[in-house]
C-alpha angles and dihedrals in degrees: 000000000000090000091058091049090051091050091049092048091049091048091049092053091046094056103032108083101189136079122259089256093051091048092050091049091048092050089054092053115110109226094213088064093052117084114233122218107264092029098264132110119222134204099036144070121272 
């Protein structure tokens, strides 16, 4: 099991291109406050 966790952790760090602090800040961002290109939100009800 530990080998799978190590592989997943390595893959995560390979594809995530921000620091831990940047990632934490981004995860706390509320998407309805962020403008979307084209001016429309997607994935929710209006």
